[in-house]
N, C-alpha and C positions, 0 to 999 in steps of 0.2 A: 405112540407118538414120540418123536425124538425130542429130547429136552434141549434147552439152550446151552447147557453145559456140554452135552455131547457134540452139538454143532461146533462149539468153540474149540473143543479138543480136536475134531476132525480138521478144522480149518488151519490149525497150527501143528498138524502132524509133521513128522520129519520130512515126509515126501513132498509137502507143500511149503516147507520153510525156505527162506532165502537168506543170502548173505547181504548185510547192510554195510556199506563202506562210506565213511565220511573222510574228506581230505581237507586238511588245513594247509593251504599253499603258502610257501615262503620263498624268499630269494635263494636261500642256500639249501634248505631242506623242506620236505613235506612231512607233516604229521598225519599218520593214517590211523583211523579208528574203525574196528571191526566188531560186529555183533550179529546176532540172529534176529530175525523178524519177531519171533515170539518172546524175545527178551532173554538176555544172558549177560554176564559180566563183560565189560568192554575190553577188547584187546587192543593195545596200542603198539604202533611201530613207527620208526623214523626212517625216512628214505631220503638220501641225498638227491638234490634236484637233478644233477646230471645223470643219476642212475634211475631215471623215470621208467626205463624199459624193464626194470625188475618188478614192476607193479603186478603183472600176471603171476609171478612166483609168490609174491606176498599174498595175493588173493587165494591161490591154491593152498598155501600153508595155513591161512586163516580158516578155510573150510575144513581142513583136516583137524585143526585144534578145536573147532567148535562142533565137530561131529556132523558136519554136513556132507552131503554127497558131492563128489567132484563136479557133477553136472548141475548142481543147485544154481538157480538164477541169482544174479547179482544186481542190486540197486545201489547206486552211488550218488554222491552229491558233493558239491563244493561251491564256494562263494565266487561270484563273478568278480574279475579284477584284472590285474596286469597281464596275466597269462592268456587271456582271450579264450578262444573256444577249441583250440587244438586238442586239449585234454579231453574235452567232451567227445570229440570225434574219435579219439583213440579208444576211449572206454566203450563207446557205442559200437565201434568196429570189432571189439572183442566179444560182442554179443550181449552186453549188459544194458541195463536201463540207467540213464544218468540224468541228474537234474542240476542245472546251473542256477544258483539262487541269488536274488538281489540282496546284497548285504544289508541294506537299510530296512528290509522287511523282517529281519530276524529279531525276535523279541529279546529284550535285555532287562536286567534288574534295574529298577528305577531309583535305587538308593543313591545318595550323593556320592558316596565312595563305594565302589564295588571292585571286587577282585577280578582281574582279567589276565589270563594266561592262555597259552596255546592249548594246554590240556583242558581247561574249562571250556574254551570255545569249541574244541573238538567234541567234548561230551554233549554240549548243547546242540551242535549241528547233528550229531548222531541221534539224539532223542527226538528232534523235530523231523528227521528223516523217517524214523520209525512211525511217528504219527501220520506223516504223509502217506506212507505205504499202507498203513492200516485203514485208510479211507477218510481220514479227517481232512476237510476242505479248509481253505484259507489259512493254512499253517504259515505260509510265507508266499512270496511272489517268485514264480519261476521265470527266468529270462527266456525269451523266444530266441532260438538259435538261428542265425542266418546260414545259408549254404556257404560252402567254401568260395564259390564264385561271387555271391553277394557280398561276402566279407572282403574279398579282394577288390571289388568295385568301390568300396568306401575309401580306399587308400589315397587316390589322387586328390580328392577335395579335402581330405584331412591334411594331406601334405601342404596343399595350398593354404589352408587355414593357418598352419604352423609357420610357413614361410612369411606370410603377410604379417602375422603377429610379431615375428622376430625382426622383420624389416622395420616395422613401426617402432619397436623398442630401440633399435639402433638410431633411427632418425631423431627420436626423442632424446637420446643420449647426446647426439651431436648438438641439438638445440640447447641442451643444458650446459654442455661444455663451453659453447660460445657465450652463453649468458653469464658465465663466471668472469668474463672480461668486458662485460657491458655491451655485447653484440646481440641484438635481437632480430632474428630473421626467420623466414620460412624455408626449411630445407627442401630443395627441389633439384632437378637435374642440372641446373647451372651452378651448383655450389662450388665446384672446383675452379671454374673460371672467375668466380667472384672472390675467391678466398684471398688472393693477393691484394685486392683493393679494399678489403675490410680493415677497419681501424677500431681498436679497443677504446675504452672510455677516455683515455688520456691522449688520443690521437696517434699513438704508436701502432705499428703493425702487430699482428698477432704473434705472440711468442713462438719461437721455432718448434719447441717441444709440443706445444698445444696444436700447432698447425699439422705437425707430423701425425699426431694422434687422430685428428679429424680426418686426414687423408686415409689413414688405415681403416677407420670406421666407415668411411664412404666406400672403400673397396668392398666391404662386406655388403653394403646396400646394393652395389652393382651386381655382386654375385647372386644375392637373393632375387633381385629383379630379373636377372637372366633365367634363373630356374623357374620363377613364376611364369614368365612369358612362354617358356618351353612347355610347361604343363598346360597352360591355357590353349596353346596351339594344338597340342595333342588331343585335348578334349573337343575342340572345334572340329578337328579331323575325324574323330570317332563319331561325333554327332552327324557328320555328313555321310560317312561310309558304312558304319555298323548298322545291323538290322535286328538285334535281339530285342527282347521284351523291355528291358530296362531303358534302352536308348529310345524305343518307341514312346515310352512314357515321358521321357525328357522332351522329345519333340512336341508332344501335346501340350506341355506346360509352357514352353518357350514363347509361343505366340501371345500369351496373355500379357497385357501391358502391366509393367511393374514386376514381372518375373523374368530375370535374365538367365543365361545358361548356367552360371555357377550356382545360382539359387535352385534352379530346376534339378541339377545334378544332385545337390545336397538333399533336397526333399525326397527325390526318388530313391537314392541309394540308402538313405538312412531310415526312411519311413515306408514309402508306398510300394516299393518293388517286392518286398518279401514279408511285410507285416500284415496281419489281418486284424482290423479294428471292428469290435462288436458294436460300439456305440461312441458317442461324443466323449464320454468319460475316459475311455481308453486313450483317445487322442490327447486330451488334456493332461492325463497322467503321464504319458510318455514325454510330452514337451515341457512339463512342469508349469504349464499356464493355467493352473487351477487354484482356487482359493483354499485357504486353510482356516476354516472357522473355529473359534473357541467358544463353546457354549457349555456352561457349567453353572447350574443354579441361576442366579440373576446376571451372571456375566455372559455377555454376548458381544463379541467383537471379532473382526477379521484380522488375521495375522499376516496377510499378504500372500503372494503366490508361493507355491511349494518349492519352486526352483529345482525340482527333482527331474529325472529323465535326461534327455539328450540336450546338453547345453549348446551345441552347435545349431541344432534345429531351433531351439528357443531364441537364441540371439538373432538368427537370420529371420525368424518369423516376426520378431519385433521390428526389424528393419523393413521388411516387406510391408508390414502394417502401416508404417508411416508413409512409405511411397505409394501404398494402395490408396490412401486418402487423396493423393494428388493425381495419380494416373487413372483411378477408377472412380471419378467423382459422381458418375451416374448410378453407381451401385447403391442399393438400398442400405447396405451395411455402412457405407460412407455417410450417407444422409442421416442414418441413425446416430452415428458418432457425432456428427456436426450438431445435431439438435440437442443431444444429451450431455456431451462432454466438452465440446470445443470452446464454450464460453466459460468454463469452469477454471479453477486454478491448476497449478502444476500437478497436484496430487490427483485431482479428478481426471485430468488428461492422461496421466500415467495409467490409472485404473481402466480408462476407456480403451487405450491402445492395447492393453493386454487382452481385453475382451475381443477387440478386432483381430488381433494376431491369432487367437485361438479359433475364431470363426473362419479366418482365412484358411488355416490349415485344414479344418474340417471340410470346407467347401472344395478345396483342391483335391482332397481325398475322394469326395463324392464324384467330382468331375472325372477323375482318372478311373474310378472303380465302376461307376454306373453311367458315365457320360452326361451327368447333370451339370449343365453350364451354370456357373454362379449368376444369380439374377442381376442383369444390367452390366455384366462383365464386358470390357472393351478389349478387342484383340488387335494386335499390330500385324504388319505384313510378316509372314513366316520367314521369308528369305532374309529380311533385315534383322529380325530377331535372332535367327540362327547365327548370323555373322557377327553379332555383337560380341564384345570382348569381356563384358562383366555382367554381374547379376546382383 
């Protein structure tokens, strides 16, 4: 009978060993860490970011130094971040296995003061990669990678998000500039026509330098507005003319009262088009709309929602939840909120609306995946909803 020691030796034989590669990504250079699956001293290399195409050479040299066959399989990993997923597609295209890891799931030393260097981070990443390859579960959370097409589809609404945020920042700046001379007004499309008639606190016209600055700031608002309108027109045109699976999902969401085209696009491209949810906990974890209980000994309190995951989806889900209470008043979910939270204080209403937002996202996912219409949901005319300009 074969002993456990013999089994372990056979499983780690040179023929079955693999190269482990951890990459610590930086703006100017990458730190590479190499080792074998069965354990060996870590080899480190530094690669300039613009020389990323030398990665196959570094991997081949590492196999040679570690005594691995040139055909030995490779498992690599790096933390999700600014560089996105093109590195993952590049590594997979070379025939290796790659893991993109959620940075917040990597365990860290809990001391008040802990050393942190690229070398230490690389060593930690490599050791956890070895544990993952060895079969240990729940070492960290691996990011689900969208296809290149799904990744591309997320750009328009993300650009819209950024443009609207920047436009709001500038209009707030204009409001603040006028407030410095005692002028309080709402910035709207008629600002320039009203500018010459405005008077500061002492009855004098706006100073010339301040007026010129306000005009320049308003030109930025006009530019952003033009770009926003162009993007929204393109999305409406795509919704009418395109016929792929993602657009079909958007069309199914738009007729729901309280869900506009922009919201439908965001939910589909960020969540429902390419992610697979096993249960409600997956949905809550991705949106960050889950509680973070603290239970230790006699201590038992709630620390609030986790705010992890996709902040765009979480923000829009909260907005949809508030409008849901108005547009979907016949829904059991709305009635539940009204009975339990509506008469409470601000804190109670905030807790309730988070619960509504999480449930709305879950119900929308079931509706798109299994065709289960949310109980009591109200639909609008499809044509009207499709031609709407906002969500």
